[in-house]
VMD Tcl script that draws the C-alpha trace (Angstrom):
set ca {
  {106.48 -36.06 68.73}
  {109.66 -37.90 69.56}
  {108.69 -41.41 68.54}
  {106.74 -42.98 65.75}
  {105.83 -46.52 64.88}
  {108.60 -47.85 62.62}
  {106.97 -51.08 61.62}
  {103.33 -51.69 60.66}
  {101.65 -55.06 60.13}
  {102.04 -55.60 56.44}
  {98.76 -55.52 54.53}
  {97.64 -54.26 51.15}
  {99.04 -54.27 47.66}
  {100.72 -51.56 45.62}
  {99.70 -50.83 42.05}
  {101.96 -51.43 39.08}
  {104.04 -48.44 37.97}
  {103.25 -46.68 34.72}
  {105.62 -44.77 32.48}
  {105.19 -41.01 32.38}
  {107.69 -38.85 30.51}
  {109.19 -35.84 32.34}
  {107.81 -33.52 29.66}
  {104.27 -34.50 30.61}
  {104.65 -33.47 34.25}
  {102.75 -30.45 35.45}
  {104.69 -27.51 36.82}
  {105.05 -28.06 40.55}
  {106.81 -26.35 43.41}
  {110.54 -26.79 42.82}
  {111.38 -25.95 46.42}
  {112.11 -29.50 47.57}
  {111.44 -30.08 51.25}
  {112.40 -32.62 53.87}
  {110.62 -33.80 57.03}
  {113.22 -33.46 59.76}
  {111.93 -36.59 61.52}
  {114.11 -38.50 59.06}
  {117.11 -36.90 60.77}
  {115.79 -37.21 64.33}
  {118.87 -38.96 65.72}
  {121.24 -36.30 64.43}
  {119.14 -33.20 64.91}
  {118.46 -33.99 68.55}
  {122.22 -33.76 69.18}
  {123.26 -30.85 66.95}
  {120.37 -29.04 65.21}
  {122.55 -26.21 63.86}
  {124.93 -28.52 62.01}
  {122.12 -30.70 60.67}
  {120.23 -27.70 59.32}
  {123.40 -26.48 57.60}
  {123.89 -29.88 55.99}
  {120.27 -30.05 54.84}
  {120.68 -26.70 53.11}
  {124.01 -27.76 51.59}
  {122.31 -30.73 49.90}
  {119.99 -28.28 48.17}
  {116.77 -28.49 50.14}
  {114.79 -25.26 50.36}
  {112.03 -26.20 52.80}
  {111.74 -28.19 56.00}
  {108.86 -29.65 57.94}
  {109.59 -29.83 61.64}
  {108.38 -32.12 64.41}
  {108.77 -32.50 68.14}
  {107.29 -29.17 69.26}
  {107.53 -29.30 73.03}
  {107.01 -26.69 75.76}
  {107.00 -23.90 73.18}
  {110.26 -24.94 71.55}
  {111.53 -26.62 68.39}
  {114.66 -28.70 69.01}
  {115.34 -26.73 72.17}
  {115.01 -23.37 70.43}
  {112.31 -20.74 70.70}
  {110.21 -20.20 67.56}
  {112.17 -17.02 66.82}
  {115.51 -18.74 67.30}
  {114.57 -21.71 65.12}
  {113.15 -19.43 62.45}
  {116.35 -17.39 62.45}
  {118.48 -20.52 62.06}
  {116.45 -21.65 59.08}
  {116.48 -18.25 57.42}
  {120.24 -18.01 57.87}
  {120.48 -21.20 55.81}
  {117.97 -20.18 53.14}
  {115.30 -22.58 54.37}
  {111.56 -21.98 54.59}
  {109.44 -23.62 57.28}
  {105.94 -24.00 55.84}
  {104.76 -26.89 58.01}
  {105.23 -28.73 61.29}
  {103.86 -31.88 62.95}
  {101.87 -31.96 66.17}
  {100.04 -34.62 68.17}
  {96.31 -34.98 68.79}
  {96.69 -34.49 72.54}
  {98.04 -31.03 71.83}
  {94.70 -29.90 70.42}
  {93.36 -29.57 73.94}
  {96.62 -28.68 75.65}
  {97.70 -25.10 74.96}
  {96.62 -25.31 71.31}
  {96.31 -21.54 71.05}
  {99.89 -21.14 72.29}
  {101.04 -23.70 69.71}
  {99.27 -21.71 66.98}
  {101.00 -18.52 68.07}
  {104.38 -20.26 68.10}
  {103.73 -21.81 64.69}
  {102.99 -18.39 63.24}
  {106.16 -16.98 64.79}
  {108.15 -19.88 63.33}
  {106.79 -19.08 59.86}
  {104.46 -22.03 59.43}
  {101.47 -21.99 57.10}
  {100.36 -25.53 58.01}
  {99.92 -27.31 61.33}
  {99.60 -31.06 60.81}
  {98.50 -33.77 63.22}
  {101.15 -36.38 62.62}
  {99.79 -39.59 64.12}
  {96.93 -41.11 66.09}
  {97.84 -43.37 68.99}
  {96.24 -46.81 69.20}
  {94.20 -45.66 72.19}
  {92.80 -42.71 70.23}
  {91.35 -44.71 67.32}
  {89.74 -47.89 68.55}
  {86.46 -47.45 66.70}
  {84.63 -45.53 64.00}
  {83.05 -43.46 66.76}
  {86.55 -42.47 67.82}
  {87.25 -41.22 64.30}
  {84.02 -39.22 64.37}
  {85.07 -37.58 67.62}
  {88.50 -36.87 66.14}
  {86.92 -35.28 63.07}
  {84.93 -32.98 65.35}
  {88.14 -32.07 67.22}
  {89.86 -31.35 63.93}
  {87.13 -28.93 62.87}
  {87.43 -26.96 66.11}
  {91.24 -26.90 66.02}
  {91.20 -25.94 62.34}
  {88.87 -23.01 62.98}
  {91.36 -21.66 65.51}
  {94.17 -22.11 62.98}
  {92.21 -20.28 60.30}
  {91.93 -17.19 62.51}
  {95.72 -17.08 62.57}
  {96.05 -17.60 58.82}
  {97.23 -21.19 59.22}
  {95.87 -24.27 57.46}
  {95.16 -27.35 59.58}
  {96.03 -30.79 58.22}
  {96.28 -34.49 59.02}
  {99.04 -36.91 58.01}
  {98.06 -40.51 57.30}
  {99.74 -43.84 57.90}
  {98.11 -47.10 56.78}
  {95.88 -47.86 59.78}
  {93.28 -45.26 58.71}
  {92.43 -47.50 55.74}
  {91.77 -50.64 57.80}
  {88.27 -52.07 57.58}
  {86.19 -51.26 60.65}
  {82.85 -53.02 60.18}
  {82.58 -51.90 56.59}
  {83.96 -48.40 57.14}
  {87.39 -46.80 57.10}
  {88.69 -44.16 59.45}
  {90.16 -42.13 56.62}
  {86.76 -41.86 54.92}
  {85.25 -40.61 58.17}
  {87.94 -37.93 58.47}
  {87.32 -36.85 54.88}
  {83.54 -36.77 55.14}
  {83.10 -35.29 58.61}
  {85.61 -32.48 58.44}
  {85.07 -29.16 56.70}
  {86.92 -29.45 53.35}
  {88.09 -25.85 53.59}
  {89.25 -26.05 57.19}
  {90.85 -29.49 57.20}
  {93.29 -30.61 54.53}
  {95.45 -33.72 54.31}
  {99.12 -34.46 54.05}
  {99.17 -37.66 52.05}
  {101.98 -40.03 52.85}
  {102.49 -41.65 49.46}
  {104.28 -44.65 50.93}
  {101.69 -45.47 53.59}
  {98.72 -44.92 51.28}
  {100.33 -47.22 48.72}
  {101.23 -49.74 51.44}
  {97.55 -49.88 52.37}
  {96.62 -50.68 48.77}
  {95.38 -47.21 47.85}
  {96.09 -45.42 44.58}
  {97.03 -41.81 45.40}
  {95.91 -40.62 41.97}
  {92.44 -42.06 42.50}
  {92.34 -40.36 45.89}
  {93.14 -37.03 44.23}
  {90.37 -37.58 41.68}
  {87.82 -38.40 44.37}
  {88.82 -35.50 46.63}
  {90.44 -32.82 44.46}
  {92.24 -30.06 46.28}
  {92.35 -31.73 49.69}
  {95.98 -32.86 49.56}
  {98.17 -29.73 49.58}
  {101.00 -31.49 51.42}
  {102.76 -34.73 50.43}
  {105.28 -37.02 52.07}
  {107.48 -38.48 49.36}
  {109.08 -41.77 50.34}
  {109.62 -44.93 48.32}
  {108.90 -48.62 48.85}
  {111.55 -51.23 48.11}
  {110.92 -54.08 45.69}
  {111.00 -56.87 48.26}
  {108.41 -58.90 50.10}
  {108.96 -56.67 53.11}
  {108.06 -53.54 51.11}
  {110.27 -51.47 53.36}
  {111.29 -47.80 53.17}
  {113.89 -46.78 50.61}
  {115.20 -43.65 48.94}
  {112.97 -41.92 46.40}
  {113.59 -43.39 42.96}
  {115.03 -46.59 44.41}
  {111.73 -48.44 44.75}
  {108.44 -49.27 43.08}
  {106.25 -46.21 43.62}
  {105.57 -44.39 40.35}
  {106.27 -40.83 41.39}
  {106.20 -39.49 37.84}
  {102.60 -40.59 37.49}
  {101.67 -39.19 40.89}
  {103.44 -35.85 40.37}
  {101.60 -35.47 37.06}
  {98.44 -35.09 39.17}
  {99.86 -32.50 41.58}
  {97.45 -29.79 40.46}
  {94.45 -32.06 40.91}
  {95.61 -32.90 44.43}
  {96.07 -29.23 45.23}
  {99.68 -29.91 46.16}
  {101.63 -26.91 47.48}
  {104.54 -28.48 49.35}
  {106.16 -31.91 49.45}
  {108.65 -33.35 51.88}
  {111.06 -36.23 51.57}
  {110.73 -38.56 54.52}
  {112.29 -41.94 55.25}
  {111.21 -43.48 58.53}
  {114.21 -45.83 58.60}
  {117.44 -45.45 56.60}
  {120.00 -48.18 55.83}
  {122.89 -45.89 56.73}
  {123.41 -42.22 57.62}
  {120.07 -40.44 57.08}
  {121.80 -37.46 55.47}
  {123.05 -39.78 52.72}
  {119.54 -41.12 52.15}
  {117.93 -37.69 51.88}
  {120.69 -36.63 49.48}
  {119.86 -39.56 47.16}
  {116.17 -38.70 47.31}
  {116.87 -35.04 46.60}
  {118.98 -35.89 43.57}
  {116.29 -38.12 42.09}
  {113.51 -35.61 42.62}
  {115.47 -32.67 41.26}
  {116.47 -34.58 38.12}
  {113.33 -36.55 37.39}
  {110.29 -34.90 38.95}
  {110.78 -31.15 39.10}
  {113.77 -30.53 36.89}
}
mol new
graphics top color blue
foreach p $ca { graphics top sphere $p radius 0.5 }
foreach p [lrange $ca 0 end-1] q [lrange $ca 1 end] { graphics top cylinder $p $q radius 0.2 }
display resetview
């Protein structure tokens, strides 16, 4: 995936933050990760240098994107894996597109395993792929088949949400269809905390309703303006302390900082997010 929608029609309302002391947080994975899509402009030009800088900030895990023709950022799975290992970085997850489920999916699974991935996540549904509830039902069926193939390779299949899955479609929501019509063991979810909140959903309530189905998280914040735009973690209104306190209930295993749009150099933004998380959420 080389592009993603940067702006979504603004709907929904985010809940009021609540105070949760650091001492009340559950023990969670301290290996802070980053979704490399945040750095897409830089990594497309010089992946080696960007990976080195990510590691220098302190990140221990990355989630990749843009798998294309059997390569990650122009490198074979072995080459990319070697680059990450040389910088002390794990590669537990990567993003893929729905079209890829029917186009050389088995090859993608093999490459994912070679690259060290434990999760393969569908990153986004195009407008043309999700016009109706029936479309979501067909997608759920596709997910089950793709996930079964992943399972045979020891990989967990997942889906990453935006806000459109929560739109009303004649009294139903696409996200509910994906939850209900996929095998809960085969298909997990990577909850994007920003987009779920943007759509008016409470992540904690989602965890309570579907415990264990959210092993992956995207951690990005929402600024305190009418635009409710992306901002560095800890610089906005999302109550991450409250959400992280429910990590066990969610089944969370890995979490990745992501910021779709940054006000300046993306490396500076992910450094600010890393510092907040390491001091306030997993310290």
